[in-house]
Structures are given as C-alpha cells and as structure tokens.
All heavy atoms as TSV, in Angstrom:
chain	resi	resn	atom	element	x	y	z
A	1	MET	N	N	102.110	63.557	144.936
A	1	MET	CA	C	100.848	63.155	145.540
A	1	MET	C	C	100.317	64.243	146.476
A	1	MET	O	O	99.141	64.529	146.480
A	1	MET	CB	C	101.062	61.823	146.268
A	1	MET	CG	C	99.828	61.322	146.962
A	1	MET	SD	S	98.628	60.771	145.733
A	1	MET	CE	C	97.451	60.037	146.762
A	2	GLN	N	N	101.204	64.844	147.253
A	2	GLN	CA	C	100.775	65.869	148.203
A	2	GLN	C	C	100.198	67.077	147.468
A	2	GLN	O	O	99.218	67.652	147.900
A	2	GLN	CB	C	101.922	66.285	149.104
A	2	GLN	CG	C	101.477	67.244	150.187
A	2	GLN	CD	C	102.596	67.574	151.146
A	2	GLN	OE1	O	103.690	67.064	151.040
A	2	GLN	NE2	N	102.305	68.433	152.079
A	3	LEU	N	N	100.808	67.450	146.336
A	3	LEU	CA	C	100.306	68.569	145.551
A	3	LEU	C	C	98.900	68.282	145.045
A	3	LEU	O	O	98.026	69.144	145.100
A	3	LEU	CB	C	101.243	68.857	144.377
A	3	LEU	CG	C	100.823	69.987	143.444
A	3	LEU	CD1	C	100.727	71.297	144.225
A	3	LEU	CD2	C	101.803	70.130	142.307
A	4	LYS	N	N	98.652	67.063	144.586
A	4	LYS	CA	C	97.332	66.680	144.099
A	4	LYS	C	C	96.290	66.771	145.210
A	4	LYS	O	O	95.192	67.277	145.004
A	4	LYS	CB	C	97.378	65.265	143.522
A	4	LYS	CG	C	96.139	64.874	142.783
A	4	LYS	CD	C	96.319	63.529	142.111
A	4	LYS	CE	C	95.112	63.192	141.278
A	4	LYS	NZ	N	95.271	61.932	140.560
A	5	CYS	N	N	96.632	66.302	146.405
A	5	CYS	CA	C	95.721	66.389	147.549
A	5	CYS	C	C	95.468	67.832	147.930
A	5	CYS	O	O	94.353	68.206	148.268
A	5	CYS	CB	C	96.283	65.622	148.738
A	5	CYS	SG	S	96.319	63.844	148.478
A	6	SER	N	N	96.508	68.639	147.874
A	6	SER	CA	C	96.378	70.052	148.212
A	6	SER	C	C	95.441	70.758	147.233
A	6	SER	O	O	94.614	71.566	147.636
A	6	SER	CB	C	97.752	70.720	148.198
A	6	SER	OG	O	97.634	72.090	148.481
A	7	LEU	N	N	95.565	70.454	145.955
A	7	LEU	CA	C	94.692	71.051	144.952
A	7	LEU	C	C	93.246	70.618	145.151
A	7	LEU	O	O	92.323	71.416	145.010
A	7	LEU	CB	C	95.172	70.712	143.544
A	7	LEU	CG	C	96.482	71.365	143.104
A	7	LEU	CD1	C	96.920	70.820	141.758
A	7	LEU	CD2	C	96.363	72.868	143.071
A	8	ALA	N	N	93.042	69.349	145.477
A	8	ALA	CA	C	91.690	68.848	145.730
A	8	ALA	C	C	91.087	69.558	146.939
A	8	ALA	O	O	89.912	69.929	146.929
A	8	ALA	CB	C	91.713	67.343	145.946
A	9	TYR	N	N	91.883	69.757	147.972
A	9	TYR	CA	C	91.404	70.471	149.170
A	9	TYR	C	C	91.041	71.906	148.818
A	9	TYR	O	O	89.999	72.410	149.238
A	9	TYR	CB	C	92.472	70.440	150.270
A	9	TYR	CG	C	92.084	71.273	151.454
A	9	TYR	CD1	C	91.197	70.775	152.405
A	9	TYR	CD2	C	92.580	72.554	151.620
A	9	TYR	CE1	C	90.815	71.539	153.497
A	9	TYR	CE2	C	92.199	73.334	152.703
A	9	TYR	CZ	C	91.322	72.814	153.637
A	9	TYR	OH	O	90.939	73.583	154.704
A	10	GLN	N	N	91.882	72.583	148.045
A	10	GLN	CA	C	91.609	73.966	147.656
A	10	GLN	C	C	90.327	74.054	146.832
A	10	GLN	O	O	89.515	74.954	147.038
A	10	GLN	CB	C	92.779	74.538	146.867
A	10	GLN	CG	C	93.997	74.806	147.711
A	10	GLN	CD	C	95.180	75.268	146.878
A	10	GLN	OE1	O	95.178	75.180	145.655
A	10	GLN	NE2	N	96.197	75.763	147.547
A	11	ARG	N	N	90.145	73.136	145.904
A	11	ARG	CA	C	88.934	73.129	145.073
A	11	ARG	C	C	87.698	72.925	145.952
A	11	ARG	O	O	86.685	73.595	145.782
A	11	ARG	CB	C	89.020	72.045	144.017
A	11	ARG	CG	C	87.798	71.998	143.143
A	11	ARG	CD	C	87.949	70.981	142.055
A	11	ARG	NE	N	86.726	70.949	141.281
A	11	ARG	CZ	C	86.256	69.873	140.715
A	11	ARG	NH1	N	86.905	68.742	140.797
A	11	ARG	NH2	N	85.140	69.910	140.045
A	12	ARG	N	N	87.803	71.989	146.888
A	12	ARG	CA	C	86.672	71.726	147.777
A	12	ARG	C	C	86.343	72.959	148.612
A	12	ARG	O	O	85.190	73.314	148.786
A	12	ARG	CB	C	86.977	70.540	148.670
A	12	ARG	CG	C	85.825	70.172	149.549
A	12	ARG	CD	C	86.124	68.954	150.373
A	12	ARG	NE	N	84.948	68.632	151.136
A	12	ARG	CZ	C	84.574	67.434	151.448
A	12	ARG	NH1	N	85.288	66.418	151.067
A	12	ARG	NH2	N	83.494	67.224	152.148
A	13	GLN	N	N	87.363	73.653	149.101
A	13	GLN	CA	C	87.140	74.854	149.903
A	13	GLN	C	C	86.499	75.961	149.068
A	13	GLN	O	O	85.603	76.652	149.531
A	13	GLN	CB	C	88.460	75.340	150.516
A	13	GLN	CG	C	88.269	76.433	151.525
A	13	GLN	CD	C	87.377	76.011	152.688
A	13	GLN	OE1	O	87.556	74.947	153.260
A	13	GLN	NE2	N	86.411	76.826	153.022
A	14	ILE	N	N	86.935	76.107	147.833
A	14	ILE	CA	C	86.344	77.113	146.940
A	14	ILE	C	C	84.870	76.811	146.723
A	14	ILE	O	O	84.026	77.714	146.764
A	14	ILE	CB	C	87.106	77.152	145.594
A	14	ILE	CG1	C	88.477	77.792	145.806
A	14	ILE	CG2	C	86.305	77.908	144.534
A	14	ILE	CD1	C	89.411	77.647	144.627
A	15	MET	N	N	84.539	75.538	146.514
A	15	MET	CA	C	83.145	75.173	146.279
A	15	MET	C	C	82.305	75.340	147.541
A	15	MET	O	O	81.143	75.737	147.475
A	15	MET	CB	C	83.041	73.756	145.737
A	15	MET	CG	C	83.629	73.616	144.344
A	15	MET	SD	S	83.167	74.918	143.165
A	15	MET	CE	C	81.399	74.800	143.152
A	16	LEU	N	N	82.868	75.064	148.714
A	16	LEU	CA	C	82.129	75.309	149.959
A	16	LEU	C	C	81.877	76.797	150.154
A	16	LEU	O	O	80.802	77.200	150.598
A	16	LEU	CB	C	82.880	74.719	151.151
A	16	LEU	CG	C	82.818	73.200	151.264
A	16	LEU	CD1	C	83.725	72.725	152.395
A	16	LEU	CD2	C	81.397	72.721	151.477
A	17	ASP	N	N	82.861	77.625	149.795
A	17	ASP	CA	C	82.673	79.075	149.864
A	17	ASP	C	C	81.574	79.515	148.907
A	17	ASP	O	O	80.745	80.362	149.235
A	17	ASP	CB	C	83.976	79.812	149.536
A	17	ASP	CG	C	85.044	79.629	150.596
A	17	ASP	OD1	O	84.719	79.199	151.725
A	17	ASP	OD2	O	86.229	79.914	150.294
A	18	TRP	N	N	81.553	78.912	147.694
A	18	TRP	CA	C	80.516	79.225	146.714
A	18	TRP	C	C	79.144	78.850	147.267
A	18	TRP	O	O	78.185	79.608	147.153
A	18	TRP	CB	C	80.801	78.458	145.414
A	18	TRP	CG	C	79.701	78.528	144.411
A	18	TRP	CD1	C	79.485	79.519	143.501
A	18	TRP	CD2	C	78.644	77.572	144.226
A	18	TRP	NE1	N	78.361	79.233	142.752
A	18	TRP	CE2	C	77.825	78.049	143.183
A	18	TRP	CE3	C	78.314	76.373	144.836
A	18	TRP	CZ2	C	76.716	77.359	142.732
A	18	TRP	CZ3	C	77.209	75.684	144.394
A	18	TRP	CH2	C	76.427	76.171	143.356
A	19	TRP	N	N	79.067	77.660	147.871
A	19	TRP	CA	C	77.795	77.214	148.448
A	19	TRP	C	C	77.334	78.189	149.517
A	19	TRP	O	O	76.171	78.597	149.533
A	19	TRP	CB	C	77.952	75.817	149.047
A	19	TRP	CG	C	76.762	75.396	149.858
A	19	TRP	CD1	C	75.586	74.919	149.372
A	19	TRP	CD2	C	76.612	75.469	151.268
A	19	TRP	NE1	N	74.715	74.668	150.413
A	19	TRP	CE2	C	75.322	74.998	151.591
A	19	TRP	CE3	C	77.440	75.874	152.305
A	19	TRP	CZ2	C	74.852	74.928	152.881
A	19	TRP	CZ3	C	76.964	75.804	153.605
A	19	TRP	CH2	C	75.683	75.332	153.869
A	20	GLU	N	N	78.237	78.559	150.413
A	20	GLU	CA	C	77.866	79.457	151.504
A	20	GLU	C	C	77.392	80.800	150.964
A	20	GLU	O	O	76.394	81.347	151.417
A	20	GLU	CB	C	79.056	79.648	152.433
A	20	GLU	CG	C	78.707	80.426	153.680
A	20	GLU	CD	C	79.850	80.427	154.653
A	20	GLU	OE1	O	79.985	79.448	155.398
A	20	GLU	OE2	O	80.612	81.411	154.644
A	21	LYS	N	N	78.092	81.330	149.973
A	21	LYS	CA	C	77.734	82.632	149.392
A	21	LYS	C	C	76.370	82.585	148.702
A	21	LYS	O	O	75.590	83.522	148.792
A	21	LYS	CB	C	78.812	83.052	148.389
A	21	LYS	CG	C	78.521	84.353	147.697
A	21	LYS	CD	C	79.617	84.686	146.702
A	21	LYS	CE	C	79.279	85.926	145.921
A	21	LYS	NZ	N	80.253	86.185	144.858
A	22	ASN	N	N	76.076	81.484	148.017
A	22	ASN	CA	C	74.868	81.426	147.196
A	22	ASN	C	C	73.664	80.748	147.836
A	22	ASN	O	O	72.538	80.986	147.410
A	22	ASN	CB	C	75.180	80.724	145.873
A	22	ASN	CG	C	76.059	81.566	144.995
A	22	ASN	OD1	O	75.605	82.523	144.403
A	22	ASN	ND2	N	77.340	81.244	144.943
A	23	PHE	N	N	73.879	79.907	148.826
A	23	PHE	CA	C	72.760	79.134	149.357
A	23	PHE	C	C	72.559	79.249	150.865
A	23	PHE	O	O	71.439	79.121	151.333
A	23	PHE	CB	C	72.922	77.644	149.007
A	23	PHE	CG	C	72.730	77.348	147.554
A	23	PHE	CD1	C	73.806	77.316	146.697
A	23	PHE	CD2	C	71.467	77.115	147.040
A	23	PHE	CE1	C	73.639	77.040	145.354
A	23	PHE	CE2	C	71.279	76.848	145.701
A	23	PHE	CZ	C	72.374	76.811	144.859
A	24	ALA	N	N	73.610	79.433	151.615
A	24	ALA	CA	C	73.509	79.339	153.070
A	24	ALA	C	C	72.586	80.383	153.683
A	24	ALA	O	O	72.024	80.157	154.750
A	24	ALA	CB	C	74.888	79.416	153.710
A	25	THR	N	N	72.405	81.492	153.017
A	25	THR	CA	C	71.543	82.541	153.571
A	25	THR	C	C	70.298	82.769	152.724
A	25	THR	O	O	69.678	83.827	152.821
A	25	THR	CB	C	72.327	83.865	153.698
A	25	THR	OG1	O	72.804	84.234	152.406
A	25	THR	CG2	C	73.491	83.726	154.648
A	26	CYS	N	N	69.930	81.804	151.912
A	26	CYS	CA	C	68.759	81.993	151.053
A	26	CYS	C	C	67.490	82.113	151.903
A	26	CYS	O	O	67.373	81.519	152.968
A	26	CYS	CB	C	68.637	80.876	150.035
A	26	CYS	SG	S	68.177	79.291	150.701
A	27	GLU	N	N	66.567	82.894	151.416
A	27	GLU	CA	C	65.290	83.089	152.099
A	27	GLU	C	C	64.195	83.018	151.056
A	27	GLU	O	O	63.980	83.958	150.299
A	27	GLU	CB	C	65.278	84.429	152.833
A	27	GLU	CG	C	64.027	84.678	153.633
A	27	GLU	CD	C	63.753	83.571	154.656
A	27	GLU	OE1	O	64.640	83.248	155.449
A	27	GLU	OE2	O	62.631	83.025	154.628
A	28	LEU	N	N	63.514	81.875	151.009
A	28	LEU	CA	C	62.481	81.640	150.002
A	28	LEU	C	C	61.070	81.755	150.570
A	28	LEU	O	O	60.108	81.444	149.894
A	28	LEU	CB	C	62.683	80.266	149.361
A	28	LEU	CG	C	64.040	80.064	148.677
A	28	LEU	CD1	C	64.182	78.633	148.186
A	28	LEU	CD2	C	64.240	81.056	147.552
A	29	GLY	N	N	60.985	82.172	151.833
A	29	GLY	CA	C	59.672	82.376	152.428
A	29	GLY	C	C	59.088	81.157	153.130
A	29	GLY	O	O	57.990	81.218	153.660
A	30	ASN	N	N	59.808	80.054	153.118
A	30	ASN	CA	C	59.333	78.826	153.746
A	30	ASN	C	C	60.567	78.040	154.178
A	30	ASN	O	O	61.457	77.791	153.368
A	30	ASN	CB	C	58.502	78.033	152.736
A	30	ASN	CG	C	57.977	76.736	153.294
A	30	ASN	OD1	O	58.749	75.866	153.678
A	30	ASN	ND2	N	56.665	76.601	153.315
A	31	HIS	N	N	60.617	77.642	155.443
A	31	HIS	CA	C	61.828	76.978	155.936
A	31	HIS	C	C	62.128	75.669	155.210
A	31	HIS	O	O	63.284	75.310	155.014
A	31	HIS	CB	C	61.751	76.766	157.454
A	31	HIS	CG	C	60.891	75.620	157.878
A	31	HIS	ND1	N	59.525	75.712	157.964
A	31	HIS	CD2	C	61.227	74.352	158.213
A	31	HIS	CE1	C	59.049	74.544	158.352
A	31	HIS	NE2	N	60.051	73.700	158.513
A	32	ARG	N	N	61.095	74.952	154.759
A	32	ARG	CA	C	61.340	73.717	154.019
A	32	ARG	C	C	61.991	73.988	152.667
A	32	ARG	O	O	62.903	73.271	152.245
A	32	ARG	CB	C	60.046	72.924	153.836
A	32	ARG	CG	C	59.535	72.323	155.139
A	32	ARG	CD	C	58.228	71.589	154.959
A	32	ARG	NE	N	57.202	72.562	154.560
A	32	ARG	CZ	C	56.213	72.313	153.719
A	32	ARG	NH1	N	56.069	71.125	153.187
A	32	ARG	NH2	N	55.335	73.238	153.423
A	33	LEU	N	N	61.535	75.049	151.987
A	33	LEU	CA	C	62.157	75.425	150.713
A	33	LEU	C	C	63.590	75.888	150.928
A	33	LEU	O	O	64.482	75.574	150.132
A	33	LEU	CB	C	61.348	76.523	150.023
A	33	LEU	CG	C	59.971	76.127	149.510
A	33	LEU	CD1	C	59.247	77.338	148.937
A	33	LEU	CD2	C	60.081	75.027	148.468
A	34	ASN	N	N	63.810	76.646	152.001
A	34	ASN	CA	C	65.168	77.094	152.323
A	34	ASN	C	C	66.088	75.903	152.538
A	34	ASN	O	O	67.203	75.856	152.007
A	34	ASN	CB	C	65.183	77.966	153.579
A	34	ASN	CG	C	64.442	79.270	153.395
A	34	ASN	OD1	O	64.167	79.693	152.281
A	34	ASN	ND2	N	64.103	79.898	154.495
A	35	GLU	N	N	65.634	74.927	153.319
A	35	GLU	CA	C	66.446	73.743	153.601
A	35	GLU	C	C	66.709	72.933	152.335
A	35	GLU	O	O	67.815	72.434	152.125
A	35	GLU	CB	C	65.770	72.878	154.656
A	35	GLU	CG	C	65.815	73.498	156.040
A	35	GLU	CD	C	65.062	72.685	157.079
A	35	GLU	OE1	O	64.644	71.544	156.783
A	35	GLU	OE2	O	64.899	73.204	158.194
A	36	ARG	N	N	65.705	72.815	151.488
A	36	ARG	CA	C	65.892	72.070	150.239
A	36	ARG	C	C	66.902	72.774	149.339
A	36	ARG	O	O	67.793	72.138	148.769
A	36	ARG	CB	C	64.574	71.881	149.495
A	36	ARG	CG	C	64.770	70.977	148.284
A	36	ARG	CD	C	63.513	70.678	147.548
A	36	ARG	NE	N	62.534	70.032	148.402
A	36	ARG	CZ	C	61.253	69.887	148.077
A	36	ARG	NH1	N	60.828	70.334	146.919
A	36	ARG	NH2	N	60.429	69.298	148.893
A	37	ALA	N	N	66.780	74.094	149.225
A	37	ALA	CA	C	67.734	74.857	148.406
A	37	ALA	C	C	69.152	74.699	148.946
A	37	ALA	O	O	70.106	74.497	148.175
A	37	ALA	CB	C	67.341	76.333	148.364
A	38	MET	N	N	69.306	74.788	150.267
A	38	MET	CA	C	70.639	74.657	150.866
A	38	MET	C	C	71.204	73.257	150.648
A	38	MET	O	O	72.386	73.104	150.328
A	38	MET	CB	C	70.594	74.995	152.347
A	38	MET	CG	C	70.425	76.486	152.594
A	38	MET	SD	S	70.578	76.950	154.317
A	38	MET	CE	C	69.020	76.377	154.965
A	39	SER	N	N	70.368	72.225	150.784
A	39	SER	CA	C	70.885	70.866	150.603
A	39	SER	C	C	71.235	70.592	149.146
A	39	SER	O	O	72.256	69.965	148.854
A	39	SER	CB	C	69.901	69.831	151.143
A	39	SER	OG	O	68.727	69.809	150.383
A	40	ILE	N	N	70.421	71.072	148.220
A	40	ILE	CA	C	70.724	70.901	146.796
A	40	ILE	C	C	72.006	71.654	146.458
A	40	ILE	O	O	72.884	71.131	145.778
A	40	ILE	CB	C	69.549	71.377	145.919
A	40	ILE	CG1	C	68.377	70.407	146.043
A	40	ILE	CG2	C	69.978	71.509	144.454
A	40	ILE	CD1	C	67.096	70.890	145.392
A	41	GLY	N	N	72.117	72.877	146.938
A	41	GLY	CA	C	73.324	73.662	146.685
A	41	GLY	C	C	74.572	73.008	147.233
A	41	GLY	O	O	75.631	73.017	146.593
A	42	TYR	N	N	74.459	72.418	148.416
A	42	TYR	CA	C	75.615	71.750	149.013
A	42	TYR	C	C	76.049	70.558	148.165
A	42	TYR	O	O	77.235	70.386	147.879
A	42	TYR	CB	C	75.295	71.300	150.434
A	42	TYR	CG	C	76.468	70.640	151.101
A	42	TYR	CD1	C	77.515	71.399	151.593
A	42	TYR	CD2	C	76.536	69.264	151.210
A	42	TYR	CE1	C	78.609	70.801	152.182
A	42	TYR	CE2	C	77.631	68.655	151.797
A	42	TYR	CZ	C	78.662	69.425	152.279
A	42	TYR	OH	O	79.745	68.825	152.865
A	43	VAL	N	N	75.089	69.760	147.739
A	43	VAL	CA	C	75.423	68.597	146.909
A	43	VAL	C	C	76.036	69.056	145.586
A	43	VAL	O	O	77.018	68.476	145.113
A	43	VAL	CB	C	74.184	67.707	146.680
A	43	VAL	CG1	C	74.464	66.609	145.679
A	43	VAL	CG2	C	73.719	67.114	147.993
A	44	LEU	N	N	75.481	70.114	144.996
A	44	LEU	CA	C	76.046	70.642	143.754
A	44	LEU	C	C	77.479	71.120	143.962
A	44	LEU	O	O	78.343	70.919	143.105
A	44	LEU	CB	C	75.188	71.792	143.226
A	44	LEU	CG	C	73.818	71.426	142.679
A	44	LEU	CD1	C	73.023	72.682	142.340
A	44	LEU	CD2	C	73.943	70.520	141.466
A	45	SER	N	N	77.739	71.748	145.090
A	45	SER	CA	C	79.098	72.244	145.348
A	45	SER	C	C	80.083	71.090	145.511
A	45	SER	O	O	81.243	71.212	145.146
A	45	SER	CB	C	79.120	73.142	146.592
A	45	SER	OG	O	78.996	72.397	147.783
A	46	GLN	N	N	79.635	69.965	146.041
A	46	GLN	CA	C	80.518	68.815	146.226
A	46	GLN	C	C	80.771	68.065	144.920
A	46	GLN	O	O	81.802	67.425	144.765
A	46	GLN	CB	C	79.923	67.857	147.267
A	46	GLN	CG	C	79.795	68.465	148.636
A	46	GLN	CD	C	81.119	68.979	149.163
A	46	GLN	OE1	O	82.047	68.214	149.353
A	46	GLN	NE2	N	81.211	70.269	149.371
A	47	GLY	N	N	79.833	68.140	143.990
A	47	GLY	CA	C	79.976	67.409	142.729
A	47	GLY	C	C	80.134	68.335	141.539
A	47	GLY	O	O	79.796	67.962	140.422
A	48	PHE	N	N	80.655	69.523	141.771
A	48	PHE	CA	C	80.770	70.522	140.709
A	48	PHE	C	C	81.459	69.933	139.473
A	48	PHE	O	O	82.484	69.287	139.570
A	48	PHE	CB	C	81.561	71.738	141.204
A	48	PHE	CG	C	81.636	72.839	140.203
A	48	PHE	CD1	C	80.553	73.668	140.005
A	48	PHE	CD2	C	82.774	73.030	139.447
A	48	PHE	CE1	C	80.608	74.685	139.068
A	48	PHE	CE2	C	82.835	74.041	138.513
A	48	PHE	CZ	C	81.753	74.874	138.319
A	49	GLY	N	N	80.832	70.157	138.331
A	49	GLY	CA	C	81.388	69.687	137.069
A	49	GLY	C	C	80.880	68.324	136.637
A	49	GLY	O	O	81.168	67.880	135.534
A	50	LYS	N	N	80.147	67.657	137.505
A	50	LYS	CA	C	79.598	66.344	137.171
A	50	LYS	C	C	78.138	66.485	136.748
A	50	LYS	O	O	77.474	67.443	137.107
A	50	LYS	CB	C	79.676	65.406	138.373
A	50	LYS	CG	C	81.076	65.111	138.841
A	50	LYS	CD	C	81.046	64.218	140.047
A	50	LYS	CE	C	82.444	63.980	140.588
A	50	LYS	NZ	N	82.403	63.218	141.848
A	51	ALA	N	N	77.654	65.509	136.020
A	51	ALA	CA	C	76.245	65.482	135.635
A	51	ALA	C	C	75.384	65.239	136.870
A	51	ALA	O	O	75.808	64.556	137.812
A	51	ALA	CB	C	76.002	64.381	134.608
A	52	LEU	N	N	74.189	65.808	136.882
A	52	LEU	CA	C	73.312	65.661	138.045
A	52	LEU	C	C	73.060	64.209	138.444
A	52	LEU	O	O	73.073	63.905	139.637
A	52	LEU	CB	C	71.992	66.403	137.811
A	52	LEU	CG	C	72.084	67.928	137.728
A	52	LEU	CD1	C	70.702	68.523	137.509
A	52	LEU	CD2	C	72.733	68.513	138.953
A	53	PRO	N	N	72.845	63.283	137.504
A	53	PRO	CA	C	72.647	61.891	137.928
A	53	PRO	C	C	73.862	61.300	138.645
A	53	PRO	O	O	73.731	60.364	139.429
A	53	PRO	CB	C	72.377	61.141	136.617
A	53	PRO	CG	C	71.813	62.179	135.716
A	53	PRO	CD	C	72.551	63.444	136.069
A	54	LYS	N	N	75.045	61.842	138.408
A	54	LYS	CA	C	76.255	61.365	139.099
A	54	LYS	C	C	76.365	61.988	140.495
A	54	LYS	O	O	76.991	61.416	141.378
A	54	LYS	CB	C	77.506	61.720	138.300
A	54	LYS	CG	C	77.553	61.125	136.933
A	54	LYS	CD	C	78.073	59.732	136.988
A	54	LYS	CE	C	78.227	59.199	135.575
A	54	LYS	NZ	N	78.367	57.794	135.534
A	55	ILE	N	N	75.783	63.163	140.683
A	55	ILE	CA	C	75.907	63.903	141.941
A	55	ILE	C	C	74.920	63.389	142.991
A	55	ILE	O	O	75.287	63.187	144.140
A	55	ILE	CB	C	75.683	65.407	141.707
A	55	ILE	CG1	C	76.788	65.979	140.825
A	55	ILE	CG2	C	75.614	66.152	143.025
A	55	ILE	CD1	C	76.545	67.402	140.401
A	56	PHE	N	N	73.676	63.211	142.581
A	56	PHE	CA	C	72.635	62.834	143.537
A	56	PHE	C	C	72.614	61.316	143.703
A	56	PHE	O	O	72.627	60.572	142.732
A	56	PHE	CB	C	71.282	63.377	143.098
A	56	PHE	CG	C	71.228	64.876	143.179
A	56	PHE	CD1	C	71.457	65.657	142.064
A	56	PHE	CD2	C	70.981	65.508	144.378
A	56	PHE	CE1	C	71.429	67.039	142.135
A	56	PHE	CE2	C	70.951	66.890	144.473
A	56	PHE	CZ	C	71.177	67.650	143.348
A	57	SER	N	N	72.539	60.876	144.943
A	57	SER	CA	C	72.731	59.469	145.279
A	57	SER	C	C	71.558	58.565	144.891
A	57	SER	O	O	71.758	57.399	144.596
A	57	SER	CB	C	72.993	59.336	146.773
A	57	SER	OG	O	71.906	59.877	147.509
A	58	ARG	N	N	70.359	59.093	144.919
A	58	ARG	CA	C	69.180	58.265	144.642
A	58	ARG	C	C	68.314	58.945	143.582
A	58	ARG	O	O	68.287	60.162	143.459
A	58	ARG	CB	C	68.366	58.068	145.917
A	58	ARG	CG	C	69.123	57.301	146.990
A	58	ARG	CD	C	68.258	57.011	148.213
A	58	ARG	NE	N	67.348	58.069	148.596
A	58	ARG	CZ	C	67.573	58.933	149.592
A	58	ARG	NH1	N	68.673	58.874	150.291
A	58	ARG	NH2	N	66.679	59.854	149.886
A	59	ALA	N	N	67.566	58.145	142.861
A	59	ALA	CA	C	66.708	58.668	141.799
A	59	ALA	C	C	65.656	59.638	142.338
A	59	ALA	O	O	65.353	60.647	141.698
A	59	ALA	CB	C	66.028	57.523	141.055
A	60	THR	N	N	65.116	59.359	143.509
A	60	THR	CA	C	64.095	60.252	144.068
A	60	THR	C	C	64.679	61.605	144.426
A	60	THR	O	O	64.037	62.633	144.223
A	60	THR	CB	C	63.435	59.635	145.316
A	60	THR	OG1	O	64.440	59.300	146.273
A	60	THR	CG2	C	62.642	58.400	144.959
A	61	VAL	N	N	65.903	61.612	144.934
A	61	VAL	CA	C	66.567	62.873	145.275
A	61	VAL	C	C	66.870	63.659	143.996
A	61	VAL	O	O	66.695	64.877	143.946
A	61	VAL	CB	C	67.846	62.614	146.090
A	61	VAL	CG1	C	68.574	63.902	146.401
A	61	VAL	CG2	C	67.519	61.855	147.363
A	62	LEU	N	N	67.321	62.962	142.971
A	62	LEU	CA	C	67.587	63.598	141.681
A	62	LEU	C	C	66.311	64.217	141.120
A	62	LEU	O	O	66.316	65.364	140.663
A	62	LEU	CB	C	68.161	62.580	140.697
A	62	LEU	CG	C	68.351	63.061	139.260
A	62	LEU	CD1	C	69.357	64.193	139.188
A	62	LEU	CD2	C	68.784	61.889	138.382
A	63	LYS	N	N	65.212	63.475	141.170
A	63	LYS	CA	C	63.941	63.977	140.652
A	63	LYS	C	C	63.508	65.230	141.409
A	63	LYS	O	O	63.083	66.212	140.804
A	63	LYS	CB	C	62.859	62.903	140.760
A	63	LYS	CG	C	61.529	63.346	140.198
A	63	LYS	CD	C	60.490	62.254	140.295
A	63	LYS	CE	C	59.177	62.786	139.749
A	63	LYS	NZ	N	58.096	61.853	139.895
A	64	ARG	N	N	63.647	65.222	142.726
A	64	ARG	CA	C	63.273	66.394	143.528
A	64	ARG	C	C	64.155	67.595	143.196
A	64	ARG	O	O	63.685	68.727	143.177
A	64	ARG	CB	C	63.342	66.063	145.007
A	64	ARG	CG	C	62.232	65.117	145.423
A	64	ARG	CD	C	62.239	64.816	146.876
A	64	ARG	NE	N	61.925	66.030	147.619
A	64	ARG	CZ	C	62.167	66.205	148.908
A	64	ARG	NH1	N	62.710	65.253	149.617
A	64	ARG	NH2	N	61.858	67.331	149.500
A	65	ALA	N	N	65.422	67.351	142.913
A	65	ALA	CA	C	66.322	68.441	142.534
A	65	ALA	C	C	65.897	69.032	141.193
A	65	ALA	O	O	65.834	70.252	141.037
A	65	ALA	CB	C	67.760	67.946	142.467
A	66	TYR	N	N	65.600	68.168	140.228
A	66	TYR	CA	C	65.126	68.654	138.923
A	66	TYR	C	C	63.828	69.461	139.081
A	66	TYR	O	O	63.650	70.488	138.428
A	66	TYR	CB	C	64.878	67.495	137.958
A	66	TYR	CG	C	66.088	67.042	137.195
A	66	TYR	CD1	C	66.502	65.722	137.244
A	66	TYR	CD2	C	66.816	67.925	136.397
A	66	TYR	CE1	C	67.602	65.281	136.518
A	66	TYR	CE2	C	67.918	67.502	135.677
A	66	TYR	CZ	C	68.310	66.185	135.747
A	66	TYR	OH	O	69.393	65.766	135.031
A	67	GLU	N	N	62.935	68.994	139.915
A	67	GLU	CA	C	61.670	69.706	140.119
A	67	GLU	C	C	61.887	71.046	140.797
A	67	GLU	O	O	61.145	71.997	140.567
A	67	GLU	CB	C	60.713	68.851	140.957
A	67	GLU	CG	C	60.202	67.636	140.221
A	67	GLU	CD	C	59.461	66.664	141.124
A	67	GLU	OE1	O	59.540	66.788	142.373
A	67	GLU	OE2	O	58.796	65.769	140.578
A	68	PHE	N	N	62.888	71.128	141.653
A	68	PHE	CA	C	63.139	72.352	142.417
A	68	PHE	C	C	63.861	73.404	141.576
A	68	PHE	O	O	63.557	74.597	141.672
A	68	PHE	CB	C	63.984	72.023	143.650
A	68	PHE	CG	C	64.176	73.203	144.558
A	68	PHE	CD1	C	63.176	73.549	145.460
A	68	PHE	CD2	C	65.332	73.943	144.519
A	68	PHE	CE1	C	63.339	74.634	146.296
A	68	PHE	CE2	C	65.494	75.037	145.355
A	68	PHE	CZ	C	64.503	75.369	146.248
A	69	LEU	N	N	64.824	72.976	140.755
A	69	LEU	CA	C	65.628	73.917	139.984
A	69	LEU	C	C	64.798	74.565	138.889
A	69	LEU	O	O	63.979	73.908	138.258
A	69	LEU	CB	C	66.839	73.197	139.388
A	69	LEU	CG	C	67.815	72.616	140.409
A	69	LEU	CD1	C	68.842	71.730	139.715
A	69	LEU	CD2	C	68.506	73.711	141.190
A	70	PRO	N	N	65.026	75.861	138.666
A	70	PRO	CA	C	64.264	76.548	137.600
A	70	PRO	C	C	64.678	76.039	136.228
A	70	PRO	O	O	65.854	75.841	135.963
A	70	PRO	CB	C	64.640	78.014	137.776
A	70	PRO	CG	C	65.969	78.000	138.450
A	70	PRO	CD	C	65.983	76.759	139.299
A	71	THR	N	N	63.691	75.785	135.407
A	71	THR	CA	C	63.955	75.358	134.041
A	71	THR	C	C	63.079	76.149	133.083
A	71	THR	O	O	61.919	76.426	133.391
A	71	THR	CB	C	63.649	73.849	133.851
A	71	THR	OG1	O	62.314	73.603	134.259
A	71	THR	CG2	C	64.588	72.996	134.670
A	72	PRO	N	N	63.630	76.532	131.940
A	72	PRO	CA	C	62.813	77.254	130.962
A	72	PRO	C	C	61.733	76.356	130.388
A	72	PRO	O	O	61.944	75.166	130.177
A	72	PRO	CB	C	63.811	77.680	129.885
A	72	PRO	CG	C	64.990	76.803	130.055
A	72	PRO	CD	C	64.989	76.329	131.488
A	73	LYS	N	N	60.579	76.916	130.153
A	73	LYS	CA	C	59.465	76.132	129.619
A	73	LYS	C	C	59.188	76.536	128.193
A	73	LYS	O	O	59.364	77.578	127.764
A	73	LYS	CB	C	58.237	76.350	130.480
A	73	LYS	CG	C	58.548	76.018	131.915
A	73	LYS	CD	C	57.476	75.202	132.526
A	73	LYS	CE	C	57.927	74.926	133.922
A	73	LYS	NZ	N	57.665	73.837	134.565
C-alpha cells in the first residue's frame, strides 16, 4: 500500500512540475487569459490521462476549456 501511495505522490509531483514549466509563467498579453490558461493547465495536470469531461467539474467550465484550447479547423 505504501508503494502505491508513493507512486501516486511521485506522479502528482511530476504533473505539478509539468504544469509549472508549461503554464505558470505564460504571458498571453492579458491577465485574464493568463489566469485562465494557468487554471486550465493546473486542472489538466491533476487529471492527466483522463478525458476532459472527467477532469472538469462542471459543464460550463468544460465548455470554456474547449473554447480556450486551440483546435484545428
């Protein structure tokens, strides 16, 4: 059991490091966009490997994340 908890902690730390490297210092030219990018990145880092509807707690938050993330047209 302790090994399983240790692995979960290590995975969480790796994802927090990923979030910090990729989102914590983003500069999109507008503080609201910066905050949205950081919050989306943080949620993604906590739910890494899961589908977006499983990661985001509410439908409105999920919709805003989809609208914010770049998608090919």
